[in-house]
N, CA, C and O atoms as CSV, one atom per row, in Angstrom:
chain,resi,resn,atom,element,x,y,z
A,1,MET,N,N,-37.729,106.507,-28.155
A,1,MET,CA,C,-38.501,105.683,-28.913
A,1,MET,C,C,-40.265,106.138,-29.178
A,1,MET,O,O,-41.070,106.594,-28.366
A,2,GLY,N,N,-40.408,105.860,-30.386
A,2,GLY,CA,C,-41.934,106.666,-31.037
A,2,GLY,C,C,-42.969,105.488,-30.991
A,2,GLY,O,O,-42.477,104.364,-30.883
A,3,ALA,N,N,-43.802,105.550,-31.032
A,3,ALA,CA,C,-45.179,105.209,-30.797
A,3,ALA,C,C,-44.997,103.996,-31.924
A,3,ALA,O,O,-45.166,102.874,-31.446
A,4,ALA,N,N,-44.673,104.042,-33.369
A,4,ALA,CA,C,-44.523,102.918,-33.995
A,4,ALA,C,C,-43.662,102.092,-33.555
A,4,ALA,O,O,-44.251,101.032,-33.340
A,5,GLU,N,N,-42.520,102.009,-33.293
A,5,GLU,CA,C,-41.199,101.154,-32.792
A,5,GLU,C,C,-41.912,100.961,-31.450
A,5,GLU,O,O,-41.537,99.992,-30.791
A,6,HIS,N,N,-42.706,101.592,-31.036
A,6,HIS,CA,C,-43.016,100.730,-29.256
A,6,HIS,C,C,-43.981,99.702,-29.912
A,6,HIS,O,O,-43.578,98.554,-29.727
A,7,TRP,N,N,-45.235,99.783,-30.686
A,7,TRP,CA,C,-46.106,99.104,-31.244
A,7,TRP,C,C,-45.174,97.632,-31.980
A,7,TRP,O,O,-45.441,96.452,-31.753
A,8,ASP,N,N,-44.463,97.965,-32.555
A,8,ASP,CA,C,-43.920,97.033,-33.501
A,8,ASP,C,C,-43.070,95.907,-32.556
A,8,ASP,O,O,-43.143,94.686,-32.700
A,9,GLY,N,N,-42.225,96.644,-31.526
A,9,GLY,CA,C,-41.804,95.881,-30.619
A,9,GLY,C,C,-42.806,95.109,-29.586
A,9,GLY,O,O,-42.523,94.093,-28.952
A,10,ARG,N,N,-43.852,95.715,-29.565
A,10,ARG,CA,C,-44.915,94.830,-28.347
A,10,ARG,C,C,-45.417,93.496,-29.459
A,10,ARG,O,O,-45.357,92.298,-29.182
A,11,TYR,N,N,-45.711,93.852,-30.229
A,11,TYR,CA,C,-46.234,92.567,-31.280
A,11,TYR,C,C,-45.143,91.900,-31.486
A,11,TYR,O,O,-45.350,90.688,-31.436
A,12,ARG,N,N,-43.594,92.308,-31.790
A,12,ARG,CA,C,-42.797,91.148,-32.097
A,12,ARG,C,C,-42.477,89.825,-31.086
A,12,ARG,O,O,-42.333,88.618,-31.284
A,13,THR,N,N,-42.435,90.934,-29.591
A,13,THR,CA,C,-42.144,89.980,-28.580
A,13,THR,C,C,-43.255,89.274,-27.691
A,13,THR,O,O,-43.090,88.314,-26.938
A,14,ILE,N,N,-44.504,90.021,-27.970
A,14,ILE,CA,C,-45.955,89.329,-27.371
A,14,ILE,C,C,-46.793,88.845,-28.243
A,14,ILE,O,O,-47.646,87.991,-28.000
A,15,GLY,N,N,-46.618,89.291,-29.134
A,15,GLY,CA,C,-47.791,88.510,-30.503
A,15,GLY,C,C,-49.320,89.215,-30.086
A,15,GLY,O,O,-49.766,89.822,-29.112
A,16,GLU,N,N,-49.890,88.715,-31.550
A,16,GLU,CA,C,-51.383,89.508,-31.429
A,16,GLU,C,C,-52.336,89.247,-30.204
A,16,GLU,O,O,-53.034,90.103,-29.661
A,17,SER,N,N,-52.246,87.893,-29.857
A,17,SER,CA,C,-53.019,87.118,-28.757
A,17,SER,C,C,-52.814,87.925,-27.453
A,17,SER,O,O,-53.842,88.157,-26.816
A,18,SER,N,N,-51.646,88.388,-26.959
A,18,SER,CA,C,-51.427,88.447,-25.719
A,18,SER,C,C,-51.806,90.284,-25.254
A,18,SER,O,O,-51.846,90.837,-24.155
A,19,VAL,N,N,-51.982,90.690,-26.354
A,19,VAL,CA,C,-52.582,92.282,-26.248
A,19,VAL,C,C,-53.685,92.048,-25.264
A,19,VAL,O,O,-54.300,90.983,-25.330
A,20,SER,N,N,-54.071,93.158,-24.135
A,20,SER,CA,C,-55.250,92.870,-23.200
A,20,SER,C,C,-56.382,92.982,-24.417
A,20,SER,O,O,-57.261,92.143,-24.218
A,21,TRP,N,N,-56.553,93.540,-25.269
A,21,TRP,CA,C,-57.948,93.733,-26.190
A,21,TRP,C,C,-57.834,92.664,-27.135
A,21,TRP,O,O,-58.370,92.999,-28.191
A,22,TYR,N,N,-57.175,91.093,-27.194
A,22,TYR,CA,C,-57.393,90.724,-28.315
A,22,TYR,C,C,-58.854,89.861,-28.251
A,22,TYR,O,O,-59.401,89.589,-27.182
A,23,GLU,N,N,-59.286,89.552,-29.327
A,23,GLU,CA,C,-60.599,88.918,-29.090
A,23,GLU,C,C,-60.622,88.214,-30.331
A,23,GLU,O,O,-60.282,88.853,-31.327
A,24,LYS,N,N,-61.052,86.681,-30.499
A,24,LYS,CA,C,-60.860,85.648,-31.312
A,24,LYS,C,C,-61.793,86.123,-32.214
A,24,LYS,O,O,-61.539,86.131,-33.418
A,25,THR,N,N,-63.168,86.642,-31.636
A,25,THR,CA,C,-64.590,86.867,-32.310
A,25,THR,C,C,-64.918,88.431,-31.481
A,25,THR,O,O,-65.388,88.651,-30.365
A,26,PRO,N,N,-64.563,89.120,-32.290
A,26,PRO,CA,C,-65.103,90.506,-31.820
A,26,PRO,C,C,-66.373,90.866,-31.884
A,26,PRO,O,O,-66.835,91.748,-32.607
A,27,VAL,N,N,-67.135,89.965,-30.882
A,27,VAL,CA,C,-68.895,89.856,-30.804
A,27,VAL,C,C,-69.122,91.146,-30.463
A,27,VAL,O,O,-69.886,91.654,-31.284
A,28,VAL,N,N,-68.765,91.959,-29.541
A,28,VAL,CA,C,-69.578,93.422,-29.248
A,28,VAL,C,C,-69.281,94.048,-30.234
A,28,VAL,O,O,-70.260,94.615,-30.721
A,29,SER,N,N,-68.024,94.264,-30.953
A,29,SER,CA,C,-68.248,95.239,-31.993
A,29,SER,C,C,-69.156,94.716,-33.353
A,29,SER,O,O,-69.916,95.545,-33.855
A,30,LEU,N,N,-69.083,93.434,-33.909
A,30,LEU,CA,C,-70.001,92.880,-34.772
A,30,LEU,C,C,-71.467,93.220,-34.542
A,30,LEU,O,O,-72.184,93.516,-35.498
A,31,ALA,N,N,-72.049,93.176,-32.968
A,31,ALA,CA,C,-73.016,93.527,-32.676
A,31,ALA,C,C,-73.735,94.873,-32.608
A,31,ALA,O,O,-74.941,94.984,-32.827
A,32,LEU,N,N,-72.969,95.838,-32.310
A,32,LEU,CA,C,-73.023,97.281,-32.868
A,32,LEU,C,C,-73.070,97.735,-34.104
A,32,LEU,O,O,-73.775,98.667,-34.492
A,33,LEU,N,N,-72.292,97.065,-34.777
A,33,LEU,CA,C,-72.218,97.034,-36.314
A,33,LEU,C,C,-73.695,96.267,-37.217
A,33,LEU,O,O,-73.944,96.463,-38.406
A,34,ASP,N,N,-74.484,95.415,-36.296
A,34,ASP,CA,C,-75.561,95.227,-36.611
A,34,ASP,C,C,-76.439,96.078,-36.330
A,34,ASP,O,O,-77.340,96.398,-37.105
A,35,GLN,N,N,-76.245,96.626,-34.973
A,35,GLN,CA,C,-77.442,97.406,-34.449
A,35,GLN,C,C,-77.670,98.583,-35.368
A,35,GLN,O,O,-78.811,99.029,-35.487
A,36,LEU,N,N,-76.174,99.362,-36.334
A,36,LEU,CA,C,-76.509,100.367,-37.023
A,36,LEU,C,C,-76.785,100.264,-38.157
A,36,LEU,O,O,-76.838,101.203,-38.952
A,37,ASP,N,N,-77.085,98.647,-38.492
A,37,ASP,CA,C,-77.457,98.049,-40.115
A,37,ASP,C,C,-76.319,98.419,-41.024
A,37,ASP,O,O,-76.547,98.977,-42.097
A,38,VAL,N,N,-75.213,98.154,-40.668
A,38,VAL,CA,C,-73.687,98.274,-41.541
A,38,VAL,C,C,-74.074,96.759,-42.494
A,38,VAL,O,O,-74.307,95.577,-42.240
A,39,THR,N,N,-73.991,97.479,-43.483
A,39,THR,CA,C,-73.737,96.292,-44.529
A,39,THR,C,C,-72.986,95.935,-45.464
A,39,THR,O,O,-72.636,96.891,-46.157
A,40,PRO,N,N,-72.478,94.687,-45.869
A,40,PRO,CA,C,-71.537,94.851,-47.001
A,40,PRO,C,C,-70.822,96.039,-47.995
A,40,PRO,O,O,-69.687,96.370,-48.339
A,41,GLU,N,N,-72.402,96.514,-48.259
A,41,GLU,CA,C,-72.122,97.971,-49.071
A,41,GLU,C,C,-71.612,99.064,-48.409
A,41,GLU,O,O,-71.320,100.043,-49.097
A,42,ASP,N,N,-71.437,99.107,-47.170
A,42,ASP,CA,C,-70.623,100.076,-46.349
A,42,ASP,C,C,-69.426,99.891,-46.238
A,42,ASP,O,O,-68.979,98.776,-45.968
A,43,SER,N,N,-68.768,100.809,-46.399
A,43,SER,CA,C,-67.352,101.149,-46.433
A,43,SER,C,C,-66.791,101.047,-44.529
A,43,SER,O,O,-67.726,101.444,-43.834
A,44,VAL,N,N,-66.129,100.822,-44.069
A,44,VAL,CA,C,-65.470,100.539,-42.687
A,44,VAL,C,C,-63.897,100.289,-42.751
A,44,VAL,O,O,-63.101,99.496,-43.255
A,45,LEU,N,N,-63.915,101.825,-41.668
A,45,LEU,CA,C,-62.205,101.575,-41.430
A,45,LEU,C,C,-62.227,101.587,-39.865
A,45,LEU,O,O,-62.869,102.257,-39.056
A,46,ASP,N,N,-61.101,100.401,-39.713
A,46,ASP,CA,C,-60.979,100.199,-38.203
A,46,ASP,C,C,-59.500,100.880,-38.263
A,46,ASP,O,O,-58.506,100.751,-38.978
A,47,VAL,N,N,-59.990,101.915,-36.795
A,47,VAL,CA,C,-59.074,102.622,-36.426
A,47,VAL,C,C,-58.074,101.936,-35.319
A,47,VAL,O,O,-58.532,101.719,-34.197
A,48,GLY,N,N,-56.906,101.642,-35.579
A,48,GLY,CA,C,-56.420,101.089,-34.746
A,48,GLY,C,C,-56.236,99.669,-34.644
A,48,GLY,O,O,-55.800,99.194,-33.595
A,49,GLY,N,N,-56.538,98.905,-35.674
A,49,GLY,CA,C,-57.292,97.575,-36.055
A,49,GLY,C,C,-55.973,96.569,-35.910
A,49,GLY,O,O,-56.165,95.421,-35.507
A,50,GLY,N,N,-54.438,97.084,-36.293
A,50,GLY,CA,C,-53.289,96.030,-36.356
A,50,GLY,C,C,-53.852,94.799,-36.882
A,50,GLY,O,O,-54.489,94.496,-37.891
A,51,ALA,N,N,-53.365,94.136,-35.766
A,51,ALA,CA,C,-53.485,92.270,-36.193
A,51,ALA,C,C,-55.032,92.152,-35.761
A,51,ALA,O,O,-55.457,91.022,-36.000
A,52,SER,N,N,-56.000,93.024,-35.183
A,52,SER,CA,C,-57.222,92.552,-35.014
A,52,SER,C,C,-57.933,91.851,-35.848
A,52,SER,O,O,-57.746,91.940,-37.062
A,53,ARG,N,N,-59.052,90.879,-35.198
A,53,ARG,CA,C,-59.778,89.807,-36.369
A,53,ARG,C,C,-60.997,90.347,-36.862
A,53,ARG,O,O,-61.741,89.797,-37.673
A,54,LEU,N,N,-61.217,91.855,-36.132
A,54,LEU,CA,C,-62.690,92.457,-37.211
A,54,LEU,C,C,-62.600,92.039,-38.419
A,54,LEU,O,O,-63.463,91.341,-38.951
A,55,VAL,N,N,-61.374,92.487,-39.066
A,55,VAL,CA,C,-61.175,92.438,-40.693
A,55,VAL,C,C,-62.096,90.882,-41.432
A,55,VAL,O,O,-62.943,90.611,-42.283
A,56,ASP,N,N,-61.198,90.201,-40.384
A,56,ASP,CA,C,-61.613,88.829,-41.020
A,56,ASP,C,C,-63.460,88.180,-40.879
A,56,ASP,O,O,-64.040,87.418,-41.652
A,57,HIS,N,N,-63.923,88.760,-39.755
A,57,HIS,CA,C,-65.279,88.583,-40.076
A,57,HIS,C,C,-65.992,89.628,-40.828
A,57,HIS,O,O,-67.067,89.377,-41.372
A,58,LEU,N,N,-65.355,90.969,-40.890
A,58,LEU,CA,C,-66.008,91.731,-42.101
A,58,LEU,C,C,-66.205,90.810,-43.717
A,58,LEU,O,O,-67.141,90.469,-44.439
A,59,LEU,N,N,-64.668,90.688,-43.708
A,59,LEU,CA,C,-64.623,89.710,-45.102
A,59,LEU,C,C,-65.783,88.623,-45.216
A,59,LEU,O,O,-66.466,88.462,-46.228
A,60,GLU,N,N,-65.900,87.927,-44.076
A,60,GLU,CA,C,-66.803,86.873,-44.028
A,60,GLU,C,C,-68.347,87.096,-44.238
A,60,GLU,O,O,-69.241,86.328,-44.592
A,61,ARG,N,N,-68.337,88.236,-43.941
A,61,ARG,CA,C,-69.644,88.846,-44.194
A,61,ARG,C,C,-69.876,89.352,-45.398
A,61,ARG,O,O,-71.030,89.703,-45.641
A,62,GLY,N,N,-68.979,89.488,-46.287
A,62,GLY,CA,C,-68.976,89.982,-47.687
A,62,GLY,C,C,-68.722,91.244,-47.953
A,62,GLY,O,O,-69.321,91.630,-48.957
A,63,HIS,N,N,-67.914,92.216,-47.325
A,63,HIS,CA,C,-67.716,93.342,-47.130
A,63,HIS,C,C,-66.299,93.822,-47.992
A,63,HIS,O,O,-65.149,93.533,-47.661
A,64,ARG,N,N,-66.605,94.428,-48.884
A,64,ARG,CA,C,-65.863,94.643,-49.889
A,64,ARG,C,C,-65.031,96.054,-49.665
A,64,ARG,O,O,-64.138,96.001,-50.511
A,65,ASP,N,N,-64.948,96.822,-49.209
A,65,ASP,CA,C,-64.456,98.057,-49.118
A,65,ASP,C,C,-64.085,98.515,-47.425
A,65,ASP,O,O,-64.694,99.409,-46.838
A,66,VAL,N,N,-63.086,97.787,-46.881
A,66,VAL,CA,C,-62.566,97.704,-45.505
A,66,VAL,C,C,-61.022,98.094,-45.741
A,66,VAL,O,O,-60.210,97.739,-46.595
A,67,ALA,N,N,-60.918,99.261,-44.272
A,67,ALA,CA,C,-59.537,99.671,-44.659
A,67,ALA,C,C,-59.095,99.609,-42.858
A,67,ALA,O,O,-59.813,99.847,-41.887
A,68,VAL,N,N,-57.696,99.210,-42.915
A,68,VAL,CA,C,-57.590,98.967,-41.206
A,68,VAL,C,C,-56.494,100.129,-41.045
A,68,VAL,O,O,-55.856,100.444,-42.050
A,69,LEU,N,N,-56.281,100.686,-40.001
A,69,LEU,CA,C,-55.410,101.794,-39.501
A,69,LEU,C,C,-54.595,101.498,-38.307
A,69,LEU,O,O,-55.084,101.193,-37.219
A,70,ASP,N,N,-53.201,101.612,-38.576
A,70,ASP,CA,C,-52.483,101.001,-37.174
A,70,ASP,C,C,-51.361,101.829,-37.552
A,70,ASP,O,O,-51.221,102.247,-38.702
A,71,VAL,N,N,-50.399,102.125,-36.417
A,71,VAL,CA,C,-49.228,102.810,-36.594
A,71,VAL,C,C,-48.239,101.370,-36.366
A,71,VAL,O,O,-47.124,101.527,-35.868
A,72,SER,N,N,-48.590,100.323,-36.658
A,72,SER,CA,C,-47.693,99.238,-36.007
A,72,SER,C,C,-47.785,98.367,-37.477
A,72,SER,O,O,-48.636,97.496,-37.662
A,73,ALA,N,N,-46.595,98.821,-38.647
A,73,ALA,CA,C,-46.365,97.720,-39.770
A,73,ALA,C,C,-46.336,96.242,-38.943
A,73,ALA,O,O,-47.134,95.409,-39.373
A,74,VAL,N,N,-45.832,96.000,-38.257
A,74,VAL,CA,C,-45.785,94.363,-37.645
A,74,VAL,C,C,-47.347,93.660,-37.506
A,74,VAL,O,O,-47.732,92.569,-37.926
A,75,ALA,N,N,-48.143,94.795,-36.695
A,75,ALA,CA,C,-49.453,94.426,-36.295
A,75,ALA,C,C,-50.134,94.035,-37.915
A,75,ALA,O,O,-50.505,92.930,-38.309
A,76,LEU,N,N,-50.140,95.198,-38.571
A,76,LEU,CA,C,-50.522,95.217,-40.242
A,76,LEU,C,C,-50.151,94.037,-40.536
A,76,LEU,O,O,-51.016,93.163,-40.577
A,77,GLY,N,N,-48.919,93.743,-40.786
A,77,GLY,CA,C,-48.027,92.327,-41.393
A,77,GLY,C,C,-48.852,91.353,-41.082
A,77,GLY,O,O,-49.338,90.757,-42.043
A,78,GLU,N,N,-49.199,90.962,-39.879
A,78,GLU,CA,C,-49.923,89.647,-39.052
A,78,GLU,C,C,-51.266,89.634,-39.725
A,78,GLU,O,O,-51.425,88.659,-40.458
A,79,ALA,N,N,-52.164,90.386,-39.664
A,79,ALA,CA,C,-53.491,90.612,-40.269
A,79,ALA,C,C,-53.266,90.400,-41.835
A,79,ALA,O,O,-53.951,89.505,-42.330
A,80,ARG,N,N,-52.546,90.981,-42.547
A,80,ARG,CA,C,-52.412,91.038,-43.928
A,80,ARG,C,C,-51.712,89.573,-44.362
A,80,ARG,O,O,-52.155,89.068,-45.393
A,81,ASN,N,N,-50.787,88.948,-43.739
A,81,ASN,CA,C,-50.463,87.682,-43.788
A,81,ASN,C,C,-51.412,86.495,-43.586
A,81,ASN,O,O,-51.362,85.482,-44.284
A,82,ARG,N,N,-52.454,86.727,-42.386
A,82,ARG,CA,C,-53.346,85.580,-41.818
A,82,ARG,C,C,-54.246,85.865,-43.177
A,82,ARG,O,O,-54.505,84.819,-43.771
A,83,LEU,N,N,-54.572,86.599,-43.555
A,83,LEU,CA,C,-55.539,86.863,-44.499
A,83,LEU,C,C,-55.148,86.603,-45.908
A,83,LEU,O,O,-56.060,86.636,-46.735
A,84,GLY,N,N,-54.145,86.392,-46.248
A,84,GLY,CA,C,-53.425,86.383,-47.614
A,84,GLY,C,C,-53.699,87.366,-48.273
A,84,GLY,O,O,-53.806,87.146,-49.479
A,85,ASP,N,N,-53.939,88.921,-47.772
A,85,ASP,CA,C,-53.717,90.332,-48.375
A,85,ASP,C,C,-54.752,90.466,-49.725
A,85,ASP,O,O,-54.599,90.681,-50.927
A,86,PRO,N,N,-55.686,90.259,-48.977
A,86,PRO,CA,C,-57.183,90.650,-49.879
A,86,PRO,C,C,-57.336,91.860,-50.659
A,86,PRO,O,O,-57.277,92.971,-50.132
A,87,PRO,N,N,-57.535,91.680,-51.919
A,87,PRO,CA,C,-57.455,93.145,-52.698
A,87,PRO,C,C,-58.940,94.140,-51.841
A,87,PRO,O,O,-58.886,95.348,-52.073
A,88,THR,N,N,-60.108,93.689,-50.967
A,88,THR,CA,C,-60.968,94.297,-50.789
A,88,THR,C,C,-60.648,94.915,-49.547
A,88,THR,O,O,-61.592,95.170,-48.799
A,89,VAL,N,N,-59.166,95.285,-49.088
A,89,VAL,CA,C,-58.670,95.959,-47.630
A,89,VAL,C,C,-58.014,96.591,-48.047
A,89,VAL,O,O,-57.560,96.221,-49.130
A,90,GLU,N,N,-57.597,97.742,-47.571
A,90,GLU,CA,C,-56.663,98.644,-47.810
A,90,GLU,C,C,-55.859,98.669,-46.063
A,90,GLU,O,O,-56.388,98.944,-44.986
A,91,TRP,N,N,-54.526,98.294,-46.351
A,91,TRP,CA,C,-53.866,98.309,-45.057
A,91,TRP,C,C,-53.204,99.872,-44.934
A,91,TRP,O,O,-52.378,100.127,-45.811
A,92,ILE,N,N,-53.494,101.009,-43.883
A,92,ILE,CA,C,-52.825,102.203,-43.658
A,92,ILE,C,C,-52.029,102.020,-42.730
A,92,ILE,O,O,-52.592,101.737,-41.672
A,93,ASN,N,N,-50.559,102.081,-42.680
A,93,ASN,CA,C,-49.646,102.119,-41.812
A,93,ASN,C,C,-49.112,103.548,-41.556
A,93,ASN,O,O,-48.157,104.031,-42.163
A,94,ARG,N,N,-49.998,104.324,-40.364
A,94,ARG,CA,C,-50.047,105.949,-40.145
A,94,ARG,C,C,-50.291,105.762,-38.825
A,94,ARG,O,O,-50.849,104.758,-38.383
A,95,ASP,N,N,-49.787,106.950,-37.970
A,95,ASP,CA,C,-49.957,107.352,-36.855
A,95,ASP,C,C,-51.272,108.194,-37.052
A,95,ASP,O,O,-51.217,109.187,-37.776
A,96,LEU,N,N,-52.750,107.752,-36.284
A,96,LEU,CA,C,-53.839,108.426,-36.052
A,96,LEU,C,C,-53.740,109.874,-36.215
A,96,LEU,O,O,-54.307,110.707,-36.922
A,97,LEU,N,N,-52.861,109.892,-35.353
A,97,LEU,CA,C,-52.659,111.753,-34.643
A,97,LEU,C,C,-52.078,112.367,-35.742
A,97,LEU,O,O,-52.482,113.525,-35.850
A,98,ALA,N,N,-51.247,112.025,-36.640
A,98,ALA,CA,C,-50.925,112.710,-37.944
A,98,ALA,C,C,-51.300,112.444,-39.132
A,98,ALA,O,O,-50.740,112.897,-40.131
A,99,TRP,N,N,-52.339,111.642,-39.145
A,99,TRP,CA,C,-53.166,111.335,-40.391
A,99,TRP,C,C,-53.834,112.206,-40.714
A,99,TRP,O,O,-54.244,113.078,-39.948
A,100,GLU,N,N,-54.174,112.102,-42.439
A,100,GLU,CA,C,-55.362,113.285,-42.540
A,100,GLU,C,C,-56.113,112.101,-43.405
A,100,GLU,O,O,-55.418,111.453,-44.188
A,101,PRO,N,N,-57.207,111.869,-43.310
A,101,PRO,CA,C,-57.940,110.567,-44.299
A,101,PRO,C,C,-58.195,111.161,-45.646
A,101,PRO,O,O,-58.565,112.323,-45.809
A,102,PRO,N,N,-57.998,110.384,-46.508
A,102,PRO,CA,C,-58.144,110.845,-47.717
A,102,PRO,C,C,-59.534,110.695,-48.686
A,102,PRO,O,O,-59.676,110.859,-49.898
A,103,ARG,N,N,-60.393,110.354,-47.736
A,103,ARG,CA,C,-61.610,109.868,-48.081
A,103,ARG,C,C,-62.546,109.932,-46.857
A,103,ARG,O,O,-62.047,110.374,-45.822
A,104,ARG,N,N,-63.834,109.551,-46.838
A,104,ARG,CA,C,-64.702,109.358,-46.033
A,104,ARG,C,C,-65.185,107.266,-46.109
A,104,ARG,O,O,-65.240,106.455,-47.035
A,105,TRP,N,N,-65.377,107.198,-44.907
A,105,TRP,CA,C,-65.960,106.353,-44.636
A,105,TRP,C,C,-67.450,106.226,-43.969
A,105,TRP,O,O,-67.973,107.170,-43.376
A,106,SER,N,N,-68.043,105.004,-44.129
A,106,SER,CA,C,-69.421,105.014,-43.868
A,106,SER,C,C,-69.542,104.793,-42.357
A,106,SER,O,O,-70.482,105.244,-41.703
A,107,VAL,N,N,-68.109,103.765,-41.620
A,107,VAL,CA,C,-68.157,103.405,-40.511
A,107,VAL,C,C,-67.100,103.847,-39.878
A,107,VAL,O,O,-66.450,104.136,-40.882
A,108,TRP,N,N,-66.276,104.184,-38.832
A,108,TRP,CA,C,-65.519,104.484,-38.360
A,108,TRP,C,C,-65.281,103.824,-37.160
A,108,TRP,O,O,-65.361,104.499,-36.133
A,109,HIS,N,N,-64.920,102.284,-37.051
A,109,HIS,CA,C,-64.600,101.515,-36.073
A,109,HIS,C,C,-63.576,101.626,-34.743
A,109,HIS,O,O,-62.490,101.285,-35.212
A,110,ASP,N,N,-63.423,101.862,-33.641
A,110,ASP,CA,C,-62.372,102.126,-32.643
A,110,ASP,C,C,-62.635,101.042,-31.528
A,110,ASP,O,O,-63.616,101.151,-30.793
A,111,ARG,N,N,-61.724,99.969,-31.408
A,111,ARG,CA,C,-62.102,98.957,-30.135
A,111,ARG,C,C,-61.001,99.456,-29.289
A,111,ARG,O,O,-61.384,99.469,-28.120
A,112,ALA,N,N,-59.708,99.899,-29.420
A,112,ALA,CA,C,-58.781,99.836,-28.184
A,112,ALA,C,C,-57.878,101.231,-28.772
A,112,ALA,O,O,-56.679,101.120,-28.515
A,113,VAL,N,N,-58.222,102.422,-29.458
A,113,VAL,CA,C,-57.388,103.482,-29.879
A,113,VAL,C,C,-57.831,104.615,-28.969
A,113,VAL,O,O,-57.232,104.594,-27.894
A,114,LEU,N,N,-58.504,105.365,-29.071
A,114,LEU,CA,C,-59.219,106.406,-28.835
A,114,LEU,C,C,-59.487,106.718,-26.759
A,114,LEU,O,O,-59.661,107.764,-26.134
A,115,HIS,N,N,-59.412,105.507,-26.376
A,115,HIS,CA,C,-59.777,105.479,-24.993
A,115,HIS,C,C,-58.924,106.133,-24.098
A,115,HIS,O,O,-59.183,106.146,-22.895
């Protein structure tokens, strides 16, 4: 079983709120972005973001260039459905280890992938 199959299965069986890194409000991540003076004009890539709620909060703050990268299509689908598939979010279903970024982002955010 590959990484995509593993994480798709986990999200199907336990859901987004049962993973150990779930946060309804990603307080620390948002505070760090504030400390870095990240504004809605900055582009943000949430690496391993899956069904994370960070994208929700970035959109509430007015961000218009957000990308969420995750190996799990199921996790991305949960977030996409929850938000109504906003046009200001790019959903990238790839394995980070094999992915070649096609562009630069102002900020790469990682909550639980590269640890």
